C-alpha positions as CSV (number, residue, x, y, z in Angstrom):
1,X,114.4,120.7,22.0
2,X,113.5,121.0,25.7
3,X,112.0,124.2,27.0
4,X,112.4,124.8,30.7
5,X,110.5,127.1,33.1
6,X,112.6,129.5,35.1
7,X,113.0,129.0,38.8
8,X,112.2,131.9,41.1
9,X,115.0,134.5,41.0
10,X,117.2,135.4,43.9
11,X,120.0,137.8,44.1
12,X,122.9,136.2,42.3
13,X,126.4,136.0,43.7
14,X,129.4,137.4,41.7
15,X,131.9,134.6,41.4
16,X,134.4,136.5,39.2
17,X,137.0,136.6,42.0
18,X,135.9,133.6,44.0
19,X,138.5,131.1,45.3
20,X,136.6,128.2,43.9
21,X,136.5,129.6,40.4
22,X,140.3,130.4,40.4
23,X,140.9,126.8,41.6
24,X,138.8,125.4,38.8
25,X,140.5,127.6,36.1
26,X,144.1,126.8,37.3
27,X,143.7,123.1,36.6
28,X,145.2,122.8,33.1
29,X,148.4,124.4,34.4
30,X,148.6,122.1,37.4
31,X,148.0,119.0,35.3
32,X,151.3,119.7,33.5
33,X,153.1,119.9,36.8
34,X,151.4,116.7,38.0
35,X,152.6,114.8,34.9
36,X,156.2,115.6,35.9
37,X,155.8,114.8,39.6
38,X,154.2,111.5,38.7
39,X,156.9,110.7,36.2
40,X,159.5,111.1,39.0
41,X,157.7,108.9,41.5
42,X,159.7,105.8,42.3
43,X,156.6,103.5,42.8
44,X,153.4,102.6,41.0
45,X,150.1,101.0,41.8
46,X,150.5,97.2,41.5
47,X,147.8,94.6,41.6
48,X,146.4,93.4,43.9
49,X,145.7,96.9,45.2
50,X,143.0,99.0,46.9
51,X,142.7,102.7,46.3
52,X,140.8,104.4,49.1
53,X,139.5,107.8,50.1
54,X,136.3,109.4,51.3
55,X,133.7,111.6,49.5
56,X,135.3,113.1,46.4
57,X,138.5,111.1,47.1
58,X,136.4,107.9,46.9
59,X,135.1,108.9,43.5
60,X,138.5,109.7,42.2
61,X,139.6,106.3,43.6
62,X,136.9,104.8,41.4
63,X,138.3,106.7,38.4
64,X,141.8,105.4,39.1
65,X,140.7,101.8,39.6
66,X,138.8,101.9,36.3
67,X,142.1,102.5,34.5
68,X,143.9,99.6,36.3
69,X,142.9,95.9,36.0
70,X,143.1,94.1,39.4
71,X,142.7,97.4,41.3
72,X,139.6,98.0,43.5
73,X,138.3,101.3,44.8
74,X,136.9,101.0,48.4
75,X,135.8,104.0,50.4
76,X,137.8,104.6,53.5
77,X,134.5,105.1,55.3
78,X,133.8,101.4,54.5
79,X,137.3,100.1,55.3
80,X,137.0,101.7,58.7
81,X,134.0,99.5,59.7
82,X,134.3,96.4,57.4
83,X,134.8,93.3,59.5
84,X,137.0,91.8,58.3
85,X,138.5,94.4,56.0
86,X,138.7,93.2,52.4
87,X,142.5,93.5,52.4
88,X,145.1,90.7,52.4
89,X,148.8,90.7,53.3
90,X,149.7,90.9,49.6
91,X,147.5,94.0,49.0
92,X,148.9,97.4,48.2
93,X,146.7,100.1,49.8
94,X,146.9,103.5,48.3
95,X,145.3,106.3,50.2
96,X,144.3,109.4,48.2
97,X,143.4,112.6,49.9
98,X,143.3,116.4,49.6
99,X,144.1,117.4,53.2
100,X,145.1,114.0,54.5
101,X,143.7,115.0,57.8
102,X,140.3,113.5,58.0
103,X,139.8,111.0,60.9
104,X,139.0,108.1,58.6
105,X,142.3,108.5,56.7
106,X,144.5,107.9,59.7
107,X,142.0,105.5,61.2
108,X,142.0,103.2,58.2
109,X,145.8,103.0,58.0
110,X,146.2,102.3,61.7
111,X,143.4,99.7,61.7
112,X,144.9,97.9,58.7
113,X,148.4,97.9,60.1
114,X,147.0,96.3,63.2
115,X,144.7,93.7,61.5
116,X,146.6,93.1,58.2
117,X,150.3,93.8,59.0
118,X,151.6,92.6,55.7
119,X,149.7,95.1,53.6
120,X,151.9,97.8,51.9
121,X,150.8,101.4,52.3
122,X,151.3,104.3,49.9
123,X,149.6,107.6,49.5
124,X,148.9,110.5,47.0
125,X,148.1,113.8,48.6
126,X,148.1,117.6,48.2
127,X,149.1,118.4,51.7
128,X,152.8,117.8,52.7
129,X,152.0,118.6,56.4
130,X,149.2,116.1,56.8
131,X,148.7,113.3,59.2
132,X,148.7,111.0,56.1
133,X,152.2,112.0,55.2
134,X,153.4,111.4,58.8
135,X,151.9,108.0,58.7
136,X,153.1,106.9,55.3
137,X,156.4,108.7,55.1
138,X,158.5,108.2,51.9
139,X,155.9,106.2,50.0
140,X,153.9,109.3,49.3
141,X,153.5,111.2,46.1
142,X,153.1,114.9,46.9
143,X,151.3,117.1,44.5
144,X,151.8,120.9,43.9
145,X,150.6,122.7,47.1
146,X,148.2,124.7,44.9
147,X,146.2,121.6,44.4
148,X,145.3,121.7,48.1
149,X,142.1,123.6,47.4
150,X,141.3,126.4,49.9
151,X,137.7,126.2,49.0
152,X,135.4,123.9,50.9
153,X,134.9,121.8,47.7
154,X,137.5,119.7,45.9
155,X,138.2,120.8,42.3
156,X,142.0,121.0,41.6
157,X,142.7,118.4,44.1
158,X,140.1,116.0,42.6
159,X,141.4,116.2,39.0
160,X,145.1,116.2,39.9
161,X,144.9,113.3,42.3
162,X,142.9,111.4,39.7
163,X,145.5,112.2,37.0
164,X,148.4,111.2,39.2
165,X,146.9,107.9,40.2
166,X,146.0,107.1,36.6
167,X,149.4,107.9,35.2
168,X,151.6,106.3,37.9
169,X,154.1,103.9,36.2
170,X,153.0,104.8,32.6
171,X,153.8,108.5,32.1
172,X,156.1,107.7,29.2
173,X,153.3,106.1,27.3
174,X,150.7,108.8,27.9
175,X,152.6,112.0,28.5
176,X,152.0,113.6,25.1
177,X,148.3,112.9,24.7
178,X,147.7,114.0,28.3
179,X,149.6,117.2,27.7
180,X,147.6,117.9,24.6
181,X,144.4,117.4,26.5
182,X,145.6,119.8,29.2
183,X,146.6,122.5,26.7
184,X,143.3,122.1,24.8
185,X,141.3,122.4,28.0
186,X,143.1,125.7,28.8
187,X,142.1,127.0,25.3
188,X,138.5,125.9,25.7
189,X,137.9,127.1,29.2
190,X,136.1,130.3,28.2
191,X,133.7,128.3,26.0
192,X,133.1,125.7,28.6
193,X,132.4,128.3,31.2
194,X,130.0,130.1,28.9
195,X,128.1,126.9,28.5
196,X,128.1,126.2,32.2
197,X,126.7,129.7,32.9
198,X,123.9,129.1,30.3
199,X,123.1,125.6,31.7
200,X,123.1,126.9,35.3
201,X,120.3,129.3,34.3
202,X,118.3,126.4,33.1
203,X,118.3,124.5,36.4
204,X,115.0,124.4,38.2
205,X,115.7,122.0,41.1
206,X,117.4,118.8,39.8
207,X,120.3,117.6,37.7
208,X,121.2,114.1,36.5
209,X,124.6,113.0,35.4
210,X,124.8,109.9,33.2
211,X,128.0,107.8,32.5
212,X,129.0,104.3,31.5
213,X,131.0,102.4,34.1
214,X,134.5,103.7,33.3
215,X,133.4,107.3,33.8
216,X,131.1,106.6,36.7
217,X,133.5,108.2,39.2
218,X,133.3,111.4,37.2
219,X,129.5,111.3,37.2
220,X,129.4,110.7,41.0
221,X,131.8,113.5,41.6
222,X,129.8,115.8,39.3
223,X,126.7,115.0,41.4
224,X,128.5,115.8,44.6
225,X,129.9,119.1,43.2
226,X,126.5,120.4,42.3
227,X,125.0,119.3,45.6
228,X,127.9,120.7,47.7
229,X,128.4,124.0,46.0
230,X,124.7,124.8,45.9
231,X,124.5,124.1,49.6
232,X,122.0,121.4,48.9
233,X,119.6,123.7,47.1
234,X,119.9,121.6,43.9
235,X,119.1,117.9,44.0
236,X,121.5,115.9,41.9
237,X,121.7,112.2,41.0
238,X,124.1,110.0,39.0
239,X,123.3,106.8,37.2
240,X,124.6,104.7,34.3
241,X,122.9,105.0,30.9
242,X,121.7,101.5,31.0
243,X,120.8,101.6,34.7
244,X,118.5,104.7,34.3
245,X,115.7,102.6,32.8
246,X,115.5,100.3,35.8
247,X,113.6,102.8,38.0
248,X,115.8,105.9,38.3
249,X,114.2,107.4,35.2
250,X,111.3,108.3,37.4
251,X,113.5,111.0,38.9
252,X,113.4,112.9,35.5
253,X,110.8,115.3,34.2
254,X,110.7,117.8,31.4
255,X,112.5,120.4,33.5
256,X,115.5,118.3,34.6
257,X,119.0,119.0,33.4
258,X,120.6,115.9,32.1
259,X,124.4,115.9,31.6
260,X,125.7,112.9,29.5
261,X,129.3,111.9,30.0
262,X,129.5,110.3,26.6
263,X,132.1,107.5,26.1
264,X,134.8,107.8,23.5
265,X,134.3,104.1,22.7
266,X,131.9,103.8,19.7
267,X,130.5,100.5,21.0
268,X,129.5,102.0,24.3
269,X,128.2,105.1,22.8
270,X,125.6,103.1,20.8
271,X,124.0,102.1,24.0
272,X,124.3,105.7,25.4
273,X,122.7,107.3,22.4
274,X,119.8,104.9,22.4
275,X,119.0,106.0,25.9
276,X,119.3,109.7,24.9
277,X,116.9,109.1,22.0
278,X,114.4,107.6,24.5
279,X,114.7,110.6,26.8
280,X,114.2,112.9,23.8
281,X,111.1,111.0,22.7
282,X,109.7,111.1,26.2
283,X,110.4,114.8,26.6
284,X,112.6,114.2,29.6
285,X,115.0,116.9,30.3
286,X,117.3,119.4,28.7
287,X,120.1,117.2,27.3
288,X,123.7,118.2,27.4
289,X,126.5,116.2,25.7
290,X,129.7,116.2,27.7
291,X,131.9,114.2,25.4
292,X,132.5,113.3,21.8
293,X,129.4,112.7,19.6
294,X,128.5,112.4,16.0
295,X,124.8,112.9,16.8
296,X,124.6,116.6,17.8
297,X,120.9,116.7,16.8
298,X,120.0,114.7,19.9
299,X,121.3,117.3,22.4
300,X,120.3,120.8,23.4
301,X,123.9,121.8,24.2
302,X,127.2,120.2,23.5
303,X,130.2,120.8,25.7
304,X,133.6,120.8,24.0
305,X,135.5,117.6,24.8
306,X,139.2,118.0,25.3
307,X,140.8,114.6,25.5
308,X,138.1,113.0,23.4
309,X,140.7,111.0,21.7
310,X,141.8,109.4,25.0
311,X,140.3,106.2,26.4
312,X,137.6,106.8,28.9
313,X,139.8,105.6,31.7
314,X,142.0,108.7,31.2
315,X,139.3,111.3,30.6
316,X,137.9,112.0,34.1
317,X,140.2,115.0,34.9
318,X,139.2,116.8,31.7
319,X,135.5,115.7,31.7
320,X,134.8,117.0,35.2
321,X,135.6,120.6,34.5
322,X,132.2,121.4,33.0
323,X,130.4,119.9,36.0
324,X,132.6,122.0,38.4
325,X,131.8,125.2,36.5
326,X,128.1,124.2,36.3
327,X,128.0,123.8,40.1
328,X,129.8,127.1,40.6
329,X,127.5,129.1,38.5
330,X,124.4,127.3,39.7
331,X,125.3,128.2,43.2
332,X,125.9,131.8,42.2
333,X,122.5,131.9,40.6
334,X,120.8,130.6,43.7
335,X,122.6,133.1,45.8
336,X,125.1,130.7,47.4
337,X,128.7,131.7,48.2
338,X,130.6,128.8,46.5
339,X,133.7,129.4,48.7
340,X,131.6,128.8,51.8
341,X,128.4,127.1,50.7
342,X,127.7,125.8,54.3
343,X,128.1,128.7,56.7
344,X,126.1,126.7,59.2
345,X,128.9,124.1,59.1
346,X,126.6,121.3,58.0
347,X,129.6,120.2,56.1
348,X,133.2,121.3,56.5
349,X,136.4,121.3,54.4
350,X,137.9,118.6,56.6
351,X,135.4,116.2,58.0
352,X,134.6,116.6,61.7
353,X,132.7,114.6,64.3
354,X,134.1,111.2,63.5
355,X,135.1,109.1,66.5
356,X,137.5,106.2,65.5
357,X,136.9,103.2,67.7
358,X,139.4,100.4,68.3
359,X,138.6,97.1,66.6
């Protein structure tokens, strides 16, 4: 098993009472509420559709699209500048956002209404007082206000927006297994956090998150969480298992932390475990299984996998929790205040500095 050197020690930050930690730990309770709010929503996502957001909201859009044939995820930061925008009059456009107040959110809707007047606009958001709600009106699914994270980083908002978009129009079919996964996550949180603390202590300077395509949104969000919460002190990268061999494996060394979002599909997991065996043989990284596996001997640590019986397309809200806690405790170890990891305002809770131009 991998042996990692220790990074230079700094004064750690106590996260026991941090806002970010409380917003991570509240997620299982809020998932149950999101199930019921989604069940009562009078509309669903119908193909052809585009789900759009920026940053974490773009990654959750990817997770939603992965669960729905004929639905594409396109970053709002791309829709704002694409010429022409890849939207037709028959397209349903679903904007997903925590605050709903970023300049791109409103800019995209206004631009598409001008250039593609037939497109239908809907939204899922955590903020009832947002510009997004004012623009969309009644075609908005509002989540519990507690999902509107106060922390700079998205945690509750990410998982609940993902869950809502994934469940729209099919709650009756998935209510029971999703509820079981939520309850099981709540039970396993102390164990998951303990593993996150131990894994954070193993980080030297870089973390890699691997996932097959359906969980790619989760891996990309995990990368952003570690980067954001650590204030950029930890370099993180995401890649697919099969894509890693095509150059990105050069990013890894014996001290890297490698988190594997393992598929619940046995066919896919064969490919994934072949790659893990290769990393083990080459001595690349401390390997962490974040998902179901019958090959525990290949990994240094195994994170419990609530929702392992669900298809990958429904697992992102549950699989992301470990990465959120990993980012939190890594930041604490490196002396970063997770509630305000960017005191210099390099990044902000609601994006600033964007001028939306006509056209």
